[in-house]
Structure formats: structure tokens, C-alpha cells
C-alpha positions in Angstrom: 104.5 33.1 116.8 101.8 31.5 118.5 103.8 28.6 119.1 101.1 25.6 120.6 101.2 24.6 123.9 102.6 20.8 122.5 105.5 22.3 121.2 106.3 24.2 124.3 105.6 20.8 126.0 108.6 19.3 124.0 110.7 22.2 124.7 110.1 22.2 128.7 111.3 18.4 127.8 114.4 19.0 126.6 115.3 21.8 128.2 114.9 20.3 131.9 118.1 17.7 131.6 120.2 21.2 131.7 121.0 21.9 134.6 120.6 25.9 133.8 117.2 25.1 133.4 115.7 22.8 135.6 113.9 25.1 137.6 111.2 25.2 134.7 107.9 23.7 134.3 106.7 20.1 132.5 104.0 22.0 131.4 103.3 25.4 129.1 100.0 25.2 131.2 102.0 26.4 134.5 104.7 28.4 132.8 102.4 30.8 130.7 99.8 30.6 133.9 97.1 29.1 132.0 93.5 29.8 133.7 92.3 26.0 135.3 88.8 27.3 135.5 87.1 29.4 133.5 83.8 27.6 132.1 82.0 29.2 135.7 82.6 32.9 134.6 81.2 32.5 130.8 77.3 33.5 131.2 75.2 32.2 128.2 73.8 34.5 126.1 71.2 32.9 123.4 71.8 31.4 121.4 75.8 31.0 122.2 78.0 32.4 125.6 79.0 35.5 126.6 82.9 36.0 128.9 83.4 39.5 130.3 87.0 40.8 130.6 86.3 43.9 132.0 86.9 47.3 131.2 88.3 48.3 134.2 91.3 45.7 134.1 91.9 47.0 130.4 92.4 50.7 132.0 94.7 49.4 134.9 96.5 47.7 132.4 96.9 50.0 129.4 96.6 53.9 130.7 99.3 56.0 130.6 101.0 56.1 134.2 101.0 59.9 134.3 96.9 59.7 132.9 94.8 62.7 134.5 91.4 61.5 133.1 90.4 58.0 130.9 88.7 58.6 127.6 87.5 55.3 125.8 87.1 54.8 122.1 84.5 51.5 122.1 84.2 49.3 119.1 81.1 46.5 118.7 81.0 44.0 115.2 80.7 40.8 114.5 84.0 38.7 113.4 83.0 35.3 111.2 85.4 32.7 112.1 84.9 30.0 110.1 83.5 29.5 106.5 82.2 25.7 107.7 80.2 26.9 109.5 77.8 29.9 111.3 80.6 30.4 114.3 81.3 34.0 114.7 82.3 36.5 117.2 81.1 39.8 118.4 83.4 41.4 120.9 83.0 44.4 122.6 86.8 46.4 122.0 88.0 49.7 123.7 91.0 51.5 124.0 91.6 54.3 126.0 91.7 57.7 123.6 94.8 60.2 123.4 97.5 57.8 124.5 100.3 57.2 123.4 103.0 54.5 122.2 101.9 50.7 123.5 99.1 52.6 125.6 96.9 52.7 122.7 96.2 49.2 122.5 93.1 48.4 121.5 91.8 45.7 124.5 89.1 43.4 124.8 86.0 44.5 127.3 83.3 41.3 126.5 83.1 38.8 123.7 80.6 36.6 122.0 80.5 33.9 120.5 77.7 31.5 118.9 76.5 30.2 115.6 74.4 33.2 115.1 74.8 36.8 116.7 72.9 37.5 120.2 69.3 37.4 119.8 69.1 40.4 122.4 71.9 43.5 122.4 70.6 44.0 125.5 71.1 41.0 127.2 74.5 40.9 125.5 75.7 44.6 126.6 74.3 43.8 130.2 77.9 43.2 132.2 79.2 46.3 129.9 76.3 48.6 131.0 76.6 47.9 134.3 80.2 48.0 134.5 80.5 51.4 132.4 77.9 53.0 134.4 79.5 52.8 137.8 83.0 54.1 136.4 81.7 57.1 134.3 79.6 57.8 137.9 82.4 57.3 140.0 85.5 57.3 138.4 88.8 55.0 138.5 91.6 54.4 140.9 94.8 54.3 139.1 98.2 55.3 140.8 96.7 57.1 143.7 94.6 59.3 142.1 90.6 58.8 141.3 90.7 59.7 137.4 87.4 60.7 135.7 86.4 58.3 133.1 84.0 58.9 130.2 83.3 57.4 127.0 83.7 59.6 123.6 82.7 57.5 121.2 81.2 54.2 119.9 82.7 53.2 116.4 80.9 50.5 114.8 79.7 49.7 111.6 75.8 50.0 110.0 74.9 46.5 110.7 76.5 46.5 114.1 74.6 49.9 115.2 71.3 49.0 113.3 71.7 45.4 115.7 73.1 47.4 118.8 70.5 50.4 119.3 67.8 48.0 118.0 67.0 50.3 114.8 66.3 49.8 111.0 68.6 48.5 108.9 70.3 51.1 105.7 67.2 49.7 103.8 64.9 51.0 106.0 62.0 53.8 105.3 63.3 55.9 108.3 67.0 54.6 108.5 68.8 57.0 109.3 70.3 57.1 112.6 70.8 61.1 112.2 68.1 62.6 111.0 64.4 61.9 109.7 65.0 61.6 105.9 62.7 58.9 104.8 63.9 56.7 101.5 62.2 55.9 98.6 62.4 53.6 95.6 63.7 54.6 92.4 64.2 52.0 89.7 63.9 49.0 92.1 66.4 49.9 94.2 66.1 52.2 98.0 67.6 55.7 97.7 67.9 58.6 99.5 67.2 61.7 97.2 69.3 65.1 97.8 67.3 67.6 99.7 68.3 71.2 100.1 66.5 71.8 103.4 68.3 70.0 106.1 66.1 66.8 107.5 65.4 67.4 111.0 67.6 66.2 113.4 67.3 62.9 115.8 68.1 63.7 119.6 68.7 61.6 122.7 65.2 62.4 123.6 63.6 61.3 120.5 65.5 58.2 120.7 64.5 56.9 124.7 60.8 57.9 123.4 60.6 56.3 120.4 58.9 59.7 118.5 59.7 57.8 115.1 57.9 54.4 115.1 59.7 53.6 111.9 62.7 54.0 113.1 62.8 50.8 115.6 62.5 47.8 115.1 60.4 47.0 118.6 59.1 48.5 121.5 62.5 48.4 123.4 65.6 50.8 123.3 69.1 50.1 123.7 70.8 49.6 127.2 73.4 51.9 126.3 70.2 54.7 126.5 71.1 53.9 130.6 74.3 55.4 130.4 74.6 58.3 132.5 75.7 61.7 130.5 75.7 59.6 127.3 73.7 60.9 124.0 73.0 57.7 123.0 72.8 59.6 118.6 75.7 61.8 119.2 78.2 59.4 120.4 77.8 56.8 117.3 79.9 58.1 115.0 80.0 57.7 111.1 82.6 55.4 110.7 84.3 56.3 108.0 85.8 53.5 107.0 82.4 51.9 106.1 80.5 54.7 104.8 83.2 56.2 102.6 86.0 54.3 101.7 83.9 50.3 101.7 81.1 52.5 101.2 81.1 55.7 98.6 84.7 55.4 97.1 83.9 51.7 95.9 80.7 52.4 94.6 82.0 55.2 92.4 85.1 52.9 91.0 81.9 50.3 90.5 80.2 53.1 88.3 82.9 54.3 86.5 83.8 50.5 85.5 81.1 49.3 84.7 77.6 49.7 86.1 76.9 53.6 86.0 75.2 55.2 82.8 77.4 55.3 80.2 78.2 58.8 79.8 80.3 58.1 83.3 82.0 55.1 81.9 85.9 54.7 81.6 86.6 53.0 78.8 88.3 49.1 79.1 91.7 50.7 77.8 91.2 53.3 80.1 90.7 51.1 83.1 93.9 49.1 81.8 95.7 52.1 81.4 94.6 53.3 84.7 96.0 50.1 86.4 99.5 50.4 84.7 99.7 53.9 86.2 98.6 52.6 90.3 101.4 49.7 89.9 103.5 52.3 88.8 103.0 54.2 91.4 104.1 51.3 94.4 107.7 52.3 94.3 107.0 55.6 95.5 104.5 54.9 98.5 105.7 55.3 101.4 106.3 52.3 104.0 103.6 54.2 106.1 100.8 53.2 103.7 99.1 49.6 105.0 99.2 48.2 101.5 100.3 49.3 97.8 98.3 50.0 95.2 96.7 47.1 93.4 95.0 46.6 90.0 91.6 47.7 89.3 90.1 44.5 88.6 90.7 43.6 91.8 88.7 46.1 93.1 85.6 44.0 94.9 88.8 42.3 97.3 90.5 45.8 98.0 90.2 46.9 101.3 89.1 49.8 103.1 92.7 51.0 103.3 93.4 51.0 99.4 90.2 52.5 99.0 91.4 55.3 101.3 94.9 55.8 99.5 92.9 55.8 95.8 90.2 58.9 97.3 93.4 60.7 99.1 96.7 60.3 97.1 96.5 58.4 93.7 93.2 59.3 92.4 93.7 63.1 92.1 96.7 62.2 90.0 95.8 59.5 87.8 92.0 60.3 87.2 93.0 63.8 85.6 93.0 62.5 82.1 90.9 59.5 82.1 87.6 60.6 83.9 85.1 63.2 82.2 85.4 66.7 83.8 82.3 66.7 85.3 83.3 63.4 87.2 86.4 64.4 87.9 85.3 67.8 89.1 82.9 65.7 91.4 85.3 63.0 92.5 87.9 66.2 93.9 84.8 67.2 95.8 84.9 63.6 97.8 88.7 64.1 97.7 89.6 67.5 98.7 86.6 67.1 102.0 87.7 63.9 103.0 91.3 65.5 103.3 90.0 68.1 105.5 87.7 66.4 108.1 91.2 63.7 108.5 93.3 66.3 109.0 94.3 68.0 113.0 94.8 71.5 111.9 92.1 72.0 109.4 89.1 73.2 111.3 89.2 76.5 109.3 88.3 74.8 106.2 85.6 72.8 107.9 82.8 75.0 106.6 84.3 75.1 103.3 84.1 70.8 103.8 80.6 70.7 104.6 80.1 72.6 101.4 81.8 70.5 99.5 79.9 67.6 101.0 76.9 68.7 100.4 77.5 69.7 96.7 79.0 66.0 96.2 75.3 64.4 97.6 73.2 66.8 95.3 75.5 66.1 91.8 75.8 62.7 92.8 72.5 62.0 91.3 72.4 64.1 89.0 75.7 62.8 87.1 74.8 58.8 88.2 70.8 58.8 88.8 68.9 59.0 91.9 68.5 54.9 92.4 72.5 55.2 93.3 71.9 57.6 95.9 72.3 55.2 98.6 72.6 55.1 102.5 76.2 55.9 102.6 75.8 58.8 99.7 73.2 60.3 102.2 75.6 59.7 105.3 77.9 62.5 104.3 76.1 65.4 104.8 76.4 64.7 108.6 80.5 63.8 108.3 81.1 67.7 109.6 79.1 67.5 112.4 81.5 63.9 113.6 84.5 66.2 113.5 82.9 68.9 115.3 82.4 66.2 118.4 85.1 63.9 117.5 87.7 65.8 115.8 89.5 64.3 112.9 87.2 61.6 111.4 90.3 58.8 112.7 89.4 59.3 116.3 86.1 57.8 115.8 86.8 55.4 113.4 87.0 51.6 113.2 90.5 50.8 111.4 91.9 49.9 114.8 89.4 47.7 115.8 89.1 45.9 112.2 92.9 45.3 112.8 92.2 44.3 116.6 89.9 41.5 115.2 92.2 40.1 113.0 94.5 39.8 116.2 91.8 38.1 117.3 90.6 35.7 115.3 94.9 34.3 115.2 94.4 33.5 119.0 92.3 30.0 117.8 93.9 27.2 117.2 91.7 24.7 116.3 88.0 24.2 116.0 86.5 23.3 119.4 85.9 25.8 121.9 86.9 29.3 120.2 85.7 31.5 123.1 87.7 29.4 125.3 90.7 29.5 124.0 90.8 33.4 123.2 89.8 33.3 127.1 93.1 31.6 127.6 95.6 33.4 125.7 94.3 36.5 126.7 95.2 35.4 130.0 98.2 34.1 129.1 98.8 38.0 127.6 97.9 39.2 131.0 100.9 37.3 132.9 103.5 39.5 130.7 104.2 42.7 131.5 103.7 45.4 129.0 107.4 46.2 128.6 107.6 42.5 127.9 104.5 42.5 125.4 106.1 44.8 124.0 110.1 43.9 123.7 108.9 40.8 122.0 106.7 42.4 119.3 108.9 42.7 116.0 110.6 45.4 114.4 108.1 45.8 112.1 105.0 46.2 114.4 107.0 48.2 117.0 107.4 51.1 113.8 103.6 51.2 114.0 103.6 53.2 117.7 104.4 56.5 118.0 107.8 57.3 119.4 108.6 60.6 121.2 112.1 60.1 121.0 113.6 59.4 117.7 115.2 56.2 116.8 117.7 55.8 114.6 118.9 53.2 112.9 121.7 51.2 110.3 124.9 53.5 111.1 127.1 53.8 108.2 129.5 56.2 107.1 128.8 56.4 103.7 128.0 60.1 103.5 127.2 62.4 102.7 128.0 65.5 105.5 128.5 68.9 105.7 130.7 71.2 107.5 127.4 72.1 110.4 126.9 68.3 110.9 129.6 65.4 111.4 128.7 63.3 114.0 127.4 59.7 113.6 125.3 58.7 110.0 122.2 56.4 110.2 120.2 55.3 107.2 117.0 55.5 108.9 114.7 57.5 111.3 111.3 57.0 113.3 110.3 60.2 115.1 106.0 60.5 116.3 104.4 58.3 113.6 107.3 59.5 110.5 109.9 57.2 108.9 112.9 58.6 106.8 115.2 56.2 104.9 117.7 57.5 103.2 117.5 54.7 100.6 115.0 54.3 97.9 111.9 56.5 96.6 109.4 56.1 99.5 110.5 57.5 102.2 113.2 59.8 101.3 111.3 62.5 100.8 110.2 65.2 103.6 108.0 68.6 103.4 109.4 71.7 106.5 107.3 73.7 108.6 108.4 76.2 105.9 107.2 74.8 103.2 110.4 72.9 101.5 110.2 69.6 100.1 114.0 68.0 100.9 114.7 64.6 99.7 117.1 63.0 102.9 120.3 61.9 101.6 121.6 61.3 105.2 120.4 60.9 108.6 123.1 62.9 111.3 123.1 62.6 115.0 125.3 65.0 116.0 126.1 66.8 120.0 122.7 65.4 121.2 120.3 66.5 118.0 119.1 64.9 114.9 120.0 66.6 111.5 118.8 65.4 107.6 121.2 66.0 105.3 119.5 66.3 101.6 118.7 68.6 98.4 115.6 70.8 97.8 113.4 71.2 95.5 113.8 74.9 93.6 110.4 74.7 92.2 107.1 74.2 94.1 104.0 74.9 93.5 100.1 73.9 93.6 99.1 70.8 92.3 95.9 72.4 91.4 94.3 75.7 92.7 90.7 74.7 91.6 88.0 73.7 93.9 90.7 75.3 96.5 94.8 75.7 96.3 96.2 72.5 97.4 98.9 73.9 99.2 96.3 74.6 101.9 96.4 71.3 102.0 100.5 70.7 101.7 99.4 69.2 98.2 102.6 69.9 96.0 104.1 70.1 92.6 107.7 70.1 92.3 111.0 69.9 90.3 114.3 70.8 89.9 116.5 69.7 92.5 119.4 71.7 94.2 122.8 71.1 93.4 124.1 71.4 96.7 123.0 69.5 100.2 122.1 71.2 103.1 121.4 69.9 106.9 117.8 70.8 109.0 117.3 70.5 112.2 114.1 67.3 112.8 112.4 69.6 114.4 111.8 71.1 111.1 109.8 68.5 109.6 106.4 68.5 109.7 
């Protein structure tokens, strides 16, 4: 609830009068174990200040008890904290990959505060690199074992990556961090024209020797290149959150609505119709989606998750008879390729996804004009390489870190000394055990965690039942990342592992097992067959529901 200390002090003062609570301290700082002296642990990083929380401390706190190896994802980004000044945070964040439940929590490694970003990224990263070097070399002692530690990926948006690696920004002559393509000027715009001949790829060696002088901003490389067994080029992922969602998908919508050639624009009446269609979809959008659909008039304020939902789920349906055929086929190439690259079990389709993205980039400048072929559009041709190294693109994106930065901002209660405030709040949080933190988490946020064992809620006696299942009845089920609710339209439809789509009408707990009772769709077919059969991506159109109910064991649910 982010209760301020003066409110806690007032509460403690009242509780002290009761004999049951006379053991409580008078001051909230004693109760919460607020650190007394932290200024001597803050060092100057021009033009601001930096505090190092520690990578080791975060691993020891958040590693799963049965961990055999520690694989880390690191995120670095800038965070403005004030609209009236230049005050900004630059956090170094981390989480442990392949962990479940609360153990996947993002934790702070270091935090910079100043009115400008750090003038030298190497000075800013100094403490992190020193500690990481030791961990990567010697491992970490945990629960009586020495565990290997590795950094799998650095997740940054383009400006942060440019700052960290000391390379040219996205508008630079030789700015691609993955290959040697050179930008051109067309119609007063910086662009990256498509080439059927793939540009030479950058390597760790070419980076540290600075073989391409136009790629670097000065005579220094990043201190991160000193980390053992680290390929500085491949370890920085292309973050699809910024590149695809906030980049290419947003650009497409703007081109269709106002900025593109007249041949691709959507009429104002059609834009209005699209918005109505999107709003009507909201009643069917599962609660797994962070945000509901909004009108296209708000597209400049859409968040990355909204662009992702439009690209993967809404767009293929609502754009079908709105865009001209050429634009729709082109859009579907991006939608299908991203569907493949975000799926954990689609590796056999990786080469096909690569062909679709190559087609998309090539056709983009033909349909919309070469001047709109931006740094982000060019970056699409490197996404399959990211899948090869990291797996599904959610493994190497910034969504988790962006969510954590929102929490970081909430720790600030007043304008004075924001860095010290965050240090104190985090120290108070560390005084609690992981179990205490989880127990104090709202039910809404608990449901975001991965649950290995089914969680059943809201027992009832309304049915329906059948002969095979007659146990306790529930309205809600949480299992792994799945949420099923029997009320409404949004969370009751489920796909089984033998491609049966059911509408869940009841959830049964019988003899230690969980079953779903529901009706199934008799007619099921692919939503589209070109350029790929949509059933290969578990995308279907359905009709005609069964008259009778059946039961399915929870293990049958995808």
C-alpha cells in the first residue's frame, strides 16, 4: 500500500497503549529495519550518484532452492522520474532465467540518479563489471554447492544500448549493432534500404578492435567486453518490445491512418469502424491480456502490450476487409513470423519465419517507400538469429524490466533525495522473507506468478456435473500460466492437446484430480491457409457447439 512512515508512526503510537502491542517500537524506522547510514555507500558517477545493491545479494535472495546453475538476464534503461526537472534513474536490473513463481522476480543490481544520464557508461558500470567478473569466473556458493553463473542476455532499448556500447545511434551512418549495413538519405529521411545480399555480420573481435570506426563514437569500447566468455555483439538482444511493438507495428498503423502514401491509407470512416470493432472485442479478451483494446484515435498513447495484441491477435481479424490485399498480405507476414518467434515449440518453422521477415522488409519499401524503411524495419532480419541464441523472443525482451521500473518509481514519496528513498525502501523489503512478500501480495498480482499446482477458487454448487465427475465445484482455476473462469466470455474457452476447443462450464476437484466440464465445438477449421495453415499456430475458427457436456482432465489442456 506504500504507507508513508509518518502514518505508521501514528499507528504505532496508538497501538502502544494496548498491552498486546507494547513490545512494538515507537518509530517506523526501527520496525522496518530502515538503514541508518547509507551516504558513505553512494559513490559519485558524474554528473550524479550511484549505489550498488549487488548481483550476489540478488542471486542469494531470489535463486530457487533447487537451482543447479544460475543464468541471468540483465536490463539497463533510463527512467525519467520528474516532469518538472531532468531527474532520472538509470537502473541496472537482473532476473534469474528459467525460474518459476516468485523466483523470477526482477531485482536491482545498481541504481544511478542525476539530472542527466551518466557521462561515461564505463564509470557507471564499473561496480557491476567487477562483481560480475568474479561470479562468472568462480561461481557462487549457494545451499552448500558452488553454482556456475552465466549472463545469457542484456536487454536494452536502442538508446540504452548505444549508451552502454559507445556506438552510433539509430540514425548514424553505420549504426546497426548486428551487421555492416550503411544508412542512406532518401527524401530527407535516414533509411536502411533492403539488400538481397546479406551484409557482413559484426563480431566480438571486430567490436573490441574497432575495425569499423564509423560504428563507434570515440576511442573506447564498453567495459562489458572485459567480462569472461562474453560475446559483446550476440549477448545484446534485439528487443522486440521496442523494435517490433513500439517500432514497426506502431509505424504501420500511423502509415495506414495518416502518414503513408495515399494508396495504403485507410478512409476515416474505416478507421472509425475499426475502432468500434476493437472495442467490441473487449468482452472476449482473456484476463491474461494486460490491457484491453482501445480506439485507433489513441494510437499515439498505446502501450507496447497493446501493439503486441494488435499484431498477434486483433489485426489479422479486424484488418481483413479494411486494408487493400497487398497491405494485408504484407502485414500477415509480420504477424505470422512473430507468432512463430514467440512460441517455444516452433523451431521447425524458424527458417520459414526468416523467409517471411525477409519478404516483409523487401516489400516494405516497395509498398510504403524506401524513406520509411527505418532502423527498426531493418532490424527484423536479425530476429531469427535472436531466436537461435535465446529461444522465444520473450526470453530476451524488456517487458519484465519495464514493469519493474514502474514499481521503482512508486518507491519515491517526495522530491528530496530519490536515490536514498529507493535504497531505504529496498532495504526494508529485504528485511522480509520471500514468503512474507508473497503473502502480502494482492491476489491480482499473485495470479501473475507461475503456479505448478492448480489453485481453485470460489466454490459453488450450481453445476453442471456428469456421471464421471461429482466432486467439489469451483468457478476459477489457476494452473501454470493459465486462468480459467466459468463466467463470462473471456476466460472460459480452452484448447485441448488433441485440438478440441471447449467452453468450460464447471471446474471439478474429485479424488485429488482436477477436471473441466464443458461443451465442445463440433465445427473447427483453420482461420486462414495462406501463407501458412493457421492450425499450425493453433489458430482456428469454430462453430456449432455440442448439445451435451463432457469432462476433460486438466492434463489435456494446452
